[in-house]
N, C-alpha and C positions, 0 to 999 in steps of 0.2 A: 673518360669525356675529354677530348682536343681541347688544347688550350688555342684560344683565339690568337689569329695572327693580325697585326696592325701595320700600316705602311710608315714610312718614316715620317710624313707629315701628321699622322695621326698620334702617333707617339709622342711627337713635340709638343700636340695640342694637351696630351694627357700630363705632360711636366708641367707646362704652363697652368694648366688646371688644378693641378694638387697645390697650388699657393693657395687657393680660395676653397676647396674641395676636399671632403676625406675621402677616404680608400673606399668607403662603401656607396658614398655618392657617384663616386668615379666610376667604378664598377657598375652601379645601376645603369648611368649614362651612357656606358661604351657596352653594356650586355655582356658582361664577362664575370668572373670571378675576381675576388680581391686578389688571391695570389697572381693572377697575371697582370694586374697593375702593379702590383709588386716588384715583379720580373721586369716589367718597362722602366720603373724608376732605378733599379739597381742597374742596369743597363747604362744609365746617365749620370751614375754616380750620386743619386739623390736619396739623401738620408730620409728614412721614416720620422715621422714629427709624432710628438707625445700624443697619445689617442685622447687626452683630455683637452687638447686645442682645438676640438670642433664639436659644435653646439647647434642647436637649434635657434640659440639666442647668440647673439656676435657680443662676446664679453673680451676686450682688449686685456694687455698686460697690464695697462696702467688701472684699468677698471676692476681686476682681479687685486691690486696693490691697494686700491682705495676700498674694497669690501674689507680685506685683511684688518687696514687701518682703523676702519669704523667698526668693525666685530671687536678689537680688542679694547676700543674706547669706550664699548659699552652698548653700542647700537646690537639690537635684537637681531637674530636671524628672520624673523617674522618682518622687520620693518624693512630689511634689506632684500626679501623677496619681492616686496613690494616696489621699492625704489628703484631695482634694477631689473625687474620685472623677469625674474628666472624662480626656479622652483627649488625645492631644498636637496635634492638629490644635487643640482648644481653647484650648489654654495659647499655641499660636502666634498666634491671634487676638486675644487678649489683649495680649500682647507689641506685636502691630503695631498695634491700635487706639491703645494708652496710650504708643507710640512707643520700646518698651523694645529696645535692642540683645541679642541673644542671645549668652549666654557660652559659649565653647565651653570650658567647664572640663572636660568628659569626655574630651575628644581625647585619644590617646595621648601626645602630646609635650608636655601639661600636667599629665599625672600625676605624680606625684613617685614617685621610686625606692623609697619605703618603701610606698605604697601598691601599685606593682606587685608587690612583692614579698609583702606580704598577700594579694595576688588570687591568685598562684602557689600561696603555701602553703596557701591556704585549697582551691584546687583539687585540690593534690593531696593534701588529707587527706580528700577524698571529697565535698566540697560540690558540689551540681548548679549548674546556670547559673541555674535559677531562685533557688536559695538565696543564689547569688553577687550577683544584682541585688537580692534583699531587703536584703543585707549592707552591700553598696556603694552603693545607690541609681543602678546605671547600667544602660542597656539591655542585651540580650543581645548585639547585635552588637557593642558596644562591648567587651566582657568578653571576646569571641571573636578580636576584633582584637588585643587587649593580649595576651592568651595566644599568638596565632599569632605576633606580632611576636618574642616573646621565645622562640620555639622550643619551645613547649609544645605535645606532640600532644592534639589533643582526642578525648574518648572517642567509641567508636562504641554503637550500641544495644547491642551484645552485650556491651560491657566495662561496661554499666552494671549487669550484673547481676553483677558481682565486688564492688559497693560495698557495706560494711556499713551497716546500718542500725540504728539504736537503738531501744530499746524505747519509748521515749516517741514517736519518729516512727512506728514500726511501728502503735502504739495510734492515733495519729491517723489512719493509713492505713486501719485497718479500721473507726474510726467514720464516715469518709468513704465509705467502700464501702458500709457498712450504709445510710447516706443515698441513695446514688445507685445501687447495684447496677453500677457500672459499673466495670472496671479502667482504661479507656482514660482516663474523667473525672478518677480519682484520680491517676491519672500525669500527667496534664494539670497537675493542681494540685500536684504536688510536685517534678515535674521528672524524673520515672522512665519508664521505659517499662512496659508491662502485666506483661511478665516479673519485672521487678524488684519492682513492687508486690506479685504474687502471692507471690512467693519469700519477702519481707519479713516478710507476715503471716503466712504459715505457719510461718515460722522460729520465730515467737513463740508464736503459737495454733495448734498443729498440728491440733486438732479443729474449727478454725472453717471451715466448708461454703462454698467459692467456687464460684460457677456456671460450667458451662463454656461456655455460651453468652452471647454479649453480648445484653444486654436489649433493647428496643427503647424508644424516647422515649415511648411510652404507657406501659410496664411502670415506668420510671424515674421518670415523673411523677406517677403514681399513688402508687409508694412514697415519694416525697418529699413530694407536696402532698394526698395523699389520694384516694381513689378517685373521687367525684364532680367534685374540681376537676381531677385529673389527665385523666380522659377528656374534659372540657370544652375543657382545654388542646390535648389530641391532636386532638381534630377540628377546633378552628381552626387548627391546624397542618396539616391535611389540607385544608382548605378554601383556604388560602392556597396551597398545591401546585396544587391543582387550578387556581386562578384563573391561576397563573403558568403553568402549562402548556397553559392555554387550553382547558380543558375536560376533560382526562384525569382521571377521577375517581380520585384516590389512585394507588398504585403498579400495575405491572402483577402478574398472579398469578406465583407461584412455580415452579420448575421441574418442581415434582411435581401443579400444578394444569393440565392441559391440555399439558405437556410444552414450554411457551413457554421459547426460549431452549437447548434442548438442541440441539449442533449435532454434524454429523459427515457420513460419504460412503456414500453407495450407488448402485453401478450407474454411476458415474462424474458423480453429481450431488452437488454440496455442499448440504445442507439446515440452516435455522438454527433449526426446532422440530421436533416431532413430528406437528405439521399438517401442514407442507409435506412430509413423510416420507411422512405417511398420502394425500396427494394424491397423491405418485408413484406409489405402491403402486397406487391405484386406479383411475390411468390409462395406466398403462406398456403395457399388453397392448392396450387397445382404441382408443388415442390415439399419434400422434406428438408425443411431448412434448419440451421444449427450455429449457433454462434461458433467461430472457431477460435475464440479466444480462452486459455486453458486448455485447448484440442490439440493446436497444432502451432508450433514454436519454430519459427524459421531465423537462422542466423544470418545476416547479410553485413557488408562492406559499408562503413561510414566514414569516407576519408582516409584516415590512418588507422582507424580502430574498428572493431567488431562489436556489434550491437545484436539486440534477438526483438523480433517485434511478431505480434500474433495477427493473423488476417482477420478479413471481415468476418464472412460466410462461409460454410459449406454446405451444397446442396445435393442432394441424394448419396451422400456418403462418397462422393467421388469429384464434385466441382467446386473448386475453391475460386472464391469472386471476392474482388478486390473493389468495393464501390470508391470512387473519385471522382470529383466534379473534374472540367474542362481545364480550369487552372493548374490542376494538378497533376495531368496528364504527362506534363513534360518536365516536373520536377525530378532534380536529379537523384534526392532519396528517395523518389517514389520507382524510379526507374531502378535503383540499385536493389529496392525491395525485391521488384518483379522479378528482376535478374536470379536472385538468391531464391525465389520461389520456384522458378520453373526448374533451378537445379537441384530444389528440393523434391518435387513431383517426378524428375526423371526416374525409372524404374519402379515407379509406385503406381498404384491404381487411381492417383489423383491426377486432374487437371486443372488447369488455373488460368486466368483470364481477369481483366480490368474492365470494370463497366460504368459508366455515365448514364444514370437515370434520370428520366424526367420527375420533375415532383407532382406528386398528386394531391394538391390543396384542397380539393374539394372533400376528398375521402379522409385526410387529415382532420379538418375541420368538423366533418362529421362525427367522428370517432372522438374526437376531444370533447365535444360539447356532451358526447354521451357518457364521458367518464372514463373511456376505456383506453386514452393516452395521457400519461402525466408527464408534465413537463417540469425540467429541473428551475427552482424557486427563481436564479439568478435571471430568467428568460421571461418573469413576468409579464415585463413592458412590450416586448417584441410578440410575444402571445396574446396579451390583451388587444394590441392593435392589430395584429394579422386574423387571429378568429373570434375576436370577442371574449366575454365571460359567460360563463356556465349559469 
C-alpha cells in the first residue's frame, strides 16, 4: 500500500495538531496510517509522546499528581473515579506511568472489624449495593465478598421489593422517571429492580401515571433532550447499527408486520415465520416439499470468518428455495448466503432461488382454528389477537 503524500502546509498542520491530538486521531483525521504520521513528525524532529498522554478525558499533569496524592493519603479508587470522571483503567495507567504501587486497602484482609461491622449493619438496614458503594467508596464486588465472607445472604431481585424506601428517595426516583420515562434506567441509577422502583413511586404518589410499556431509545431521548435533538441522536444511533450490521437498515419488522419470527408446527414442518408457513401451504399440494435442515448444509463467509447454514426448503428434489421478506432481500448476510448457495448448486442437479411470498392469513386462520397449526407459546398474545381463540 502506497504511503500518502502531504504538502508542506498539510505537514505543518499535522505537527501543530500533534500538540492536541494523538497518533490515532491524526491518522483518522488525515485518512492515513499512523506510520505515515510518524514519518512526518520525524522529518520535523518531533519526538513521540508517551502513549498514556492521550485519553478521551483530559487529565493534566497536576491532576495526575493530585490523584496520586489523594490515593496515597487514603482516598479509594472508586471515589477518585467519580470525582475526576475517569474509569478504572485510566487510573491504573496513571499509576503505571508514575511508578506508583497499588495499595490493596479495600481487600477483606485489610478492612478493620469496625468497617466490616458498619457495612453489615448498613446492609441489614436496607441499603442497596449501589448505596453501599457510594457510602464506603468500594466496588460492588468487594462489598459482596465482604458480606459473603461473614455469612450474610445477599438479596435476590424479588427480595428487593420488600425494602422500604423513604419519601425523599421516592421523590428522586419519580423525578428521574419523569426525565427518562424508563423504570430500568431509574433502577440502575438507584440500585433497585424495576418492580421496586414502581412500588416505591406508587406508595407515596398513588396518582402518578407510570407507563406499562418500556419506551424506546427515541422516546427517551426526545423526552430528555427535546424532539429535534432526540430524533437526530436516534438517527445517528440507527446509522451506527446499520454500519455495524454491514448494511441492514435498522431492526427487522415486528411479529405483527409480515409475521416475522412467528414460529410453530404444521403437518410435520417447523416454520420460523408466517412467510415460510404460507410457502408450505402454497406448494404442499402441487410439489414435493421437504425441509432442507439436516439435508443440505452450505458454508458461507460472514465478514472475516466462515459459518454454516441450512436453507429453508427443497422442492421436487431439485429446487432449493430461501423464503425471505422484502426487508431481508438486500441484507448483506442474506446476499452472502445466496452467493454461497449458488456456488454450492453449481455442477449439481440443484437450482436455487430466493422468494418473497404473500401471507395467506385466511388459510392460516382456518387451519389454526381446526387445530392443524400449533404456534409456539411465546406468540400466544399475537395469535389470539390475529386469529382468535379455538
